[in-house]
C-alpha positions in Angstrom: -57.4 -157.3 86.4 -55.9 -159.7 83.9 -57.1 -160.1 80.4 -58.4 -163.6 81.3 -60.3 -162.2 84.2 -62.0 -159.6 81.9 -62.9 -162.3 79.4 -64.3 -164.5 82.2 -66.4 -161.7 83.7 -67.8 -160.8 80.2 -68.8 -164.4 79.7 -70.4 -164.6 83.1 -72.3 -161.4 82.4 -73.5 -162.6 79.0 -74.7 -165.9 80.6 -76.5 -164.0 83.4 -78.3 -161.9 80.9 -79.4 -164.9 78.8 -80.5 -166.8 81.9 -82.6 -163.9 83.2 -84.2 -163.2 79.8 -85.1 -166.9 79.6 -86.6 -166.9 83.1 -88.7 -163.8 82.2 -89.7 -165.1 78.8 -88.0 -162.0 77.2 -85.9 -161.5 74.1 -83.0 -159.1 73.7 -85.4 -157.0 71.6 -87.7 -156.8 74.7 -84.8 -155.8 76.9 -83.6 -153.2 74.4 -87.0 -151.6 74.3 -87.4 -151.7 78.1 -84.1 -149.9 78.7 -84.5 -147.5 75.7 -81.7 -148.6 73.4 -81.4 -150.2 70.0 -81.0 -153.9 69.7 -77.6 -153.4 68.0 -76.4 -151.3 70.9 -77.5 -153.8 73.5 -76.0 -156.7 71.5 -72.7 -154.8 71.3 -72.7 -154.1 75.1 -73.5 -157.8 75.9 -71.5 -159.7 73.4 -68.3 -157.7 73.2 -65.7 -156.5 75.7 -66.5 -152.9 74.8 -65.6 -150.5 77.6 -66.8 -147.3 76.2 -69.2 -145.2 78.2 -72.3 -146.1 76.2 -71.7 -149.9 76.6 -71.1 -149.5 80.3 -74.3 -147.5 80.8 -76.3 -150.1 78.8 -74.9 -153.0 80.8 -75.8 -151.1 84.0 -79.4 -150.5 82.9 -79.7 -154.2 81.9 -78.3 -155.2 85.3 -80.8 -153.0 87.2 -83.8 -154.1 85.2 -82.9 -157.8 85.4 -81.7 -157.5 89.0 -78.2 -158.9 88.2 -75.5 -158.2 90.7 -72.4 -156.4 89.4 -69.5 -158.8 88.7 
C-alpha cells in the first residue's frame, strides 16, 4: 500500500465516521462514551494516521458500532 493510498483510506474513514455520526445525531463525545474510550483517544484514532494497537482497536469499535465496512 502506497503512502497516498493510506492517506486516502484515512480520509475516507474520517468522512464515514462524520457522516454516520451526523445521521445518528451523535457527537464524537457520544461515540467515545459508547465505545468506552476518551474523547482524546477517539480523536487521535480518527484524525491521524496512527497505526498503534490502541488506535486500531478504537477504529474497529467505532466501525462496528456505526456499521461501517472496513476499508
